[in-house]
C-alpha positions as CSV (number, residue, x, y, z in Angstrom):
1,M,0.0,0.0,0.0
2,R,1.3,3.5,-0.9
3,R,-0.2,6.9,-0.2
4,V,0.8,10.5,-0.5
5,F,0.2,13.2,2.1
6,Q,0.9,17.0,2.4
7,A,2.6,18.4,5.4
8,P,2.0,22.1,5.9
9,A,4.3,24.9,7.3
10,K,3.3,27.0,10.2
11,I,3.9,30.6,11.2
12,N,4.0,32.1,14.7
13,L,1.8,35.1,14.8
14,R,2.9,35.6,18.4
15,L,5.8,34.0,20.4
16,Q,6.1,35.3,24.0
17,V,8.7,33.7,26.1
18,L,7.5,33.7,29.7
19,G,10.5,32.1,31.5
20,K,12.8,29.3,31.8
21,R,11.7,26.1,33.3
22,E,13.6,23.8,35.8
23,D,14.0,21.2,33.0
24,G,15.9,23.7,30.9
25,Y,13.0,24.4,28.5
26,H,11.1,27.6,28.3
27,D,7.4,28.4,29.1
28,L,5.9,30.0,26.1
29,C,2.6,31.6,24.9
30,M,2.2,31.3,21.1
31,V,-0.4,31.9,18.4
32,M,0.2,29.6,15.5
33,Q,-1.4,29.1,12.2
34,C,-0.6,26.7,9.3
35,V,-0.1,28.0,5.7
36,S,-0.2,26.6,2.3
37,L,3.5,25.6,1.8
38,Y,3.8,21.9,2.0
39,D,6.2,19.0,2.0
40,R,5.1,16.0,0.2
41,I,5.4,12.7,2.1
42,E,5.0,9.3,0.3
43,I,4.3,6.5,2.8
44,S,4.6,2.8,1.6
45,L,3.9,-0.2,3.6
46,S,5.8,-3.5,2.9
47,E,6.4,-6.9,4.4
48,R,10.1,-5.9,5.0
49,C,10.1,-4.9,8.6
50,G,11.8,-1.6,9.6
51,V,11.4,2.0,8.9
52,R,13.5,3.6,6.1
53,V,13.5,7.3,5.0
54,A,14.7,9.2,1.9
55,C,14.8,12.9,1.4
56,P,16.3,13.8,-2.0
57,G,18.4,16.9,-2.0
58,V,18.5,17.3,1.8
59,D,21.0,15.9,4.2
60,L,18.9,13.9,6.7
61,L,20.2,12.2,9.8
62,P,20.6,8.6,9.1
63,G,17.9,6.0,9.8
64,T,15.4,6.4,12.5
65,E,17.2,9.5,13.9
66,N,15.2,11.5,11.4
67,I,12.1,12.9,13.0
68,A,9.7,11.6,10.4
69,A,11.2,8.0,10.7
70,R,11.1,8.4,14.6
71,A,7.4,9.2,14.3
72,A,6.8,6.0,12.3
73,E,8.9,4.0,14.8
74,A,6.9,5.5,17.8
75,L,3.5,4.7,16.3
76,L,4.5,1.2,15.4
77,G,5.8,0.7,18.9
78,R,2.6,2.0,20.4
79,L,0.6,-0.4,18.2
80,K,3.1,-3.2,18.7
81,K,3.1,-3.8,14.9
82,R,5.9,-5.3,13.0
83,V,5.5,-3.9,9.5
84,G,7.8,-2.2,6.9
85,V,7.5,1.6,6.4
86,D,9.2,3.4,3.6
87,L,9.1,7.2,3.8
88,L,9.9,9.5,0.8
89,V,10.0,13.1,2.0
90,E,10.0,15.8,-0.7
91,K,11.0,19.0,1.1
92,N,9.4,22.3,0.0
93,I,9.5,23.9,3.4
94,P,13.1,25.2,4.0
95,V,15.0,23.4,6.8
96,A,15.9,25.2,10.0
97,A,13.7,28.1,9.0
98,G,11.2,28.7,11.8
99,L,8.3,27.1,9.8
100,G,8.0,23.8,11.7
101,G,8.7,21.6,8.6
102,G,10.3,18.7,10.5
103,S,7.5,18.7,13.1
104,S,4.9,18.8,10.5
105,D,6.5,15.9,8.6
106,A,6.4,13.9,11.9
107,A,2.8,14.7,12.6
108,T,1.8,13.9,9.0
109,V,3.5,10.4,9.3
110,L,1.6,9.8,12.4
111,L,-1.8,10.7,10.9
112,G,-1.0,8.9,7.7
113,L,0.1,5.6,9.3
114,N,-2.8,5.8,11.9
115,D,-5.1,5.9,8.8
116,M,-3.2,3.4,6.6
117,L,-3.0,0.8,9.4
118,A,-6.6,1.5,10.5
119,A,-5.2,1.8,14.0
120,G,-8.0,4.1,15.2
121,L,-5.9,6.1,17.6
122,T,-7.7,9.4,18.7
123,R,-6.3,12.9,18.2
124,D,-5.3,13.0,21.8
125,E,-3.5,9.8,21.7
126,L,-1.6,10.9,18.5
127,M,-0.7,14.1,20.2
128,A,0.7,12.3,23.2
129,I,3.1,10.5,20.8
130,G,3.8,13.6,19.0
131,A,4.8,15.4,22.2
132,S,7.6,12.8,22.8
133,L,9.0,13.7,19.3
134,G,9.1,17.5,19.4
135,A,7.4,20.6,20.9
136,D,5.6,21.6,17.8
137,V,4.4,18.2,16.8
138,P,1.1,18.3,18.7
139,F,0.2,21.5,17.0
140,F,0.3,19.9,13.6
141,L,-1.9,17.2,14.8
142,Y,-4.3,19.6,16.4
143,G,-5.9,20.6,13.0
144,Q,-6.6,24.3,13.5
145,P,-5.1,27.7,14.5
146,A,-4.2,27.5,18.1
147,I,-2.9,29.2,21.3
148,A,0.0,27.1,22.5
149,R,1.3,27.2,26.0
150,G,3.8,25.3,28.1
151,V,6.7,24.3,25.7
152,G,4.1,24.5,22.9
153,D,2.1,21.3,23.8
154,V,-0.8,22.8,25.7
155,L,-3.2,23.9,22.9
156,Q,-6.5,25.6,22.7
157,P,-8.5,26.9,19.7
158,L,-8.5,30.6,19.0
159,P,-11.6,32.2,20.4
160,V,-12.3,34.1,17.1
161,S,-11.6,33.4,13.3
162,L,-8.6,35.3,11.9
163,P,-9.3,37.6,8.9
164,P,-8.6,35.9,5.4
165,V,-5.2,37.7,4.7
166,W,-2.4,36.6,2.5
167,Y,1.2,36.1,3.6
168,V,4.6,36.5,1.8
169,L,7.2,34.3,3.2
170,V,10.8,35.4,2.8
171,N,13.6,33.1,3.7
172,P,17.0,35.0,3.4
173,G,18.9,31.7,2.9
174,V,20.5,31.1,6.2
175,A,19.8,28.2,8.6
176,V,19.2,29.1,12.3
177,S,19.6,26.7,15.3
178,T,16.6,27.0,17.6
179,A,18.8,25.8,20.5
180,W,21.3,28.5,19.9
181,V,18.6,31.1,19.9
182,Y,17.1,30.0,23.2
183,Q,20.6,29.7,24.7
184,N,21.3,33.4,23.9
185,L,17.8,34.8,24.9
186,G,19.1,36.2,28.3
187,L,16.0,36.1,30.2
188,T,16.1,38.5,33.2
189,S,12.5,37.9,34.6
190,Y,9.6,35.4,34.7
191,V,6.1,36.2,33.8
192,D,3.6,34.4,36.1
193,E,0.5,35.4,34.0
194,Y,0.3,36.5,30.5
195,R,-2.8,37.7,28.6
196,L,-3.1,37.9,25.0
197,P,-4.3,41.1,23.4
198,G,-7.4,41.4,21.3
199,F,-7.2,39.2,18.1
200,P,-7.0,41.0,14.8
201,K,-10.2,41.7,12.8
202,T,-8.6,43.2,9.7
203,A,-5.1,43.0,8.0
204,Q,-4.1,46.3,9.6
205,D,-4.9,44.9,13.0
206,F,-2.0,42.5,12.8
207,K,0.5,45.3,13.3
208,S,-0.5,45.7,17.0
209,F,-1.0,41.9,17.5
210,I,2.1,40.2,16.1
211,L,5.1,39.7,18.4
212,N,8.1,37.5,18.7
213,D,10.6,37.6,21.7
214,L,13.1,35.7,19.6
215,E,13.6,38.2,16.9
216,R,16.2,40.3,18.6
217,V,18.5,37.3,19.2
218,T,18.3,36.0,15.6
219,M,18.6,39.4,14.1
220,S,21.7,40.2,16.2
221,R,23.5,37.4,14.4
222,Y,21.7,37.3,11.0
223,P,21.2,40.9,9.7
224,E,19.5,39.4,6.7
225,V,16.3,38.9,8.9
226,G,16.1,42.7,9.5
227,Q,16.7,43.3,5.8
228,A,13.8,41.0,4.8
229,K,11.5,42.6,7.3
230,A,12.4,46.1,6.0
231,R,11.8,45.2,2.4
232,L,8.4,43.7,3.0
233,S,7.4,46.8,4.9
234,E,8.5,48.9,1.9
235,L,6.5,46.8,-0.4
236,G,3.3,47.5,1.4
237,A,2.9,44.7,4.1
238,C,0.5,45.7,6.8
239,A,2.6,43.9,9.4
240,V,5.9,41.9,9.3
241,L,7.3,39.3,11.8
242,M,9.9,36.6,12.0
243,S,8.4,33.2,12.5
244,G,9.6,30.9,15.3
245,S,13.4,31.1,15.8
246,G,13.8,32.3,12.1
247,P,15.1,33.2,9.8
248,T,11.9,33.2,7.8
249,V,9.9,36.4,7.8
250,F,6.3,36.8,6.9
251,G,4.5,39.9,5.7
252,V,0.7,40.3,6.1
253,F,-1.2,41.6,2.9
254,Q,-4.9,42.3,2.3
255,S,-5.1,40.7,-1.1
256,Q,-3.5,38.0,-3.2
257,E,-2.6,40.6,-5.8
258,E,-0.7,42.7,-3.5
259,A,1.1,39.7,-2.0
260,E,2.1,38.4,-5.5
261,A,3.4,41.8,-6.6
262,A,5.6,42.1,-3.3
263,C,6.8,38.5,-3.7
264,G,7.7,39.1,-7.4
265,K,9.8,42.2,-6.7
266,I,11.7,40.4,-3.9
267,G,12.3,37.4,-6.2
268,R,13.8,39.7,-9.0
269,E,15.9,41.6,-6.5
270,R,17.4,38.9,-4.4
271,E,18.7,35.8,-5.9
272,T,19.6,34.2,-2.6
273,W,16.3,35.0,-0.9
274,R,13.3,32.6,-1.4
275,A,9.9,34.3,-1.5
276,E,6.5,32.5,-1.4
277,V,2.9,33.6,-1.4
278,V,0.8,31.6,0.9
279,R,-2.7,31.7,2.6
280,P,-3.9,30.4,5.9
281,V,-5.0,26.8,6.0
């Protein structure tokens, strides 16, 4: 049996670091949304036991150290099944870009195998497996825009629908280590309680809503991030922010036409930057 699935990217509309935990991780408050940039994942079942993964054009960790393969191993272990799984991951989401590509791949493998094996695990059961793989994996299993707290694994739906805006993603062509960003964050206080501001009702409202506490750290080492933000603003974005630990930046636009015009200009100006027009999904 062979099937193909799509794994979407995400953006962080807000990322507030509340403090450092005793376990070394950080307590966060985030607002996350999937967007229409996808990895393609082909899952094949066979009688040859074991999990194998290939990702053309990308240097993956070998064998089951890859997060998509680890997801398959974790699900098979949970089900106590001995079957063969071959994964072909075609990457369209940039690696180490703040878009959650690896976590999305892992979540998609869990969902895909759960369906292909007729395992019948619930969303909550899959999210518990996902949490053991990476902090962002549960969000991709959640299936809707969410407020994420804790290390990103405590999720709740947004209280309102977000406006139907368009985004331009700009990746300036550098890879950023999430661990390095958090190690250099330099927190001086802990926030006991954090309240989100009012959610945006229009594209213009995003300017007062978006926030990312990691931006200053990433921009201090990678000035390209600030340059990408500035260019999107010059091209008419209503709001601009770095996603996750970066380096990808997104600009908020009211219409597809405005987004495509800005994306086209950036593509012509900067050969080393990658620009994409996406919509919320």
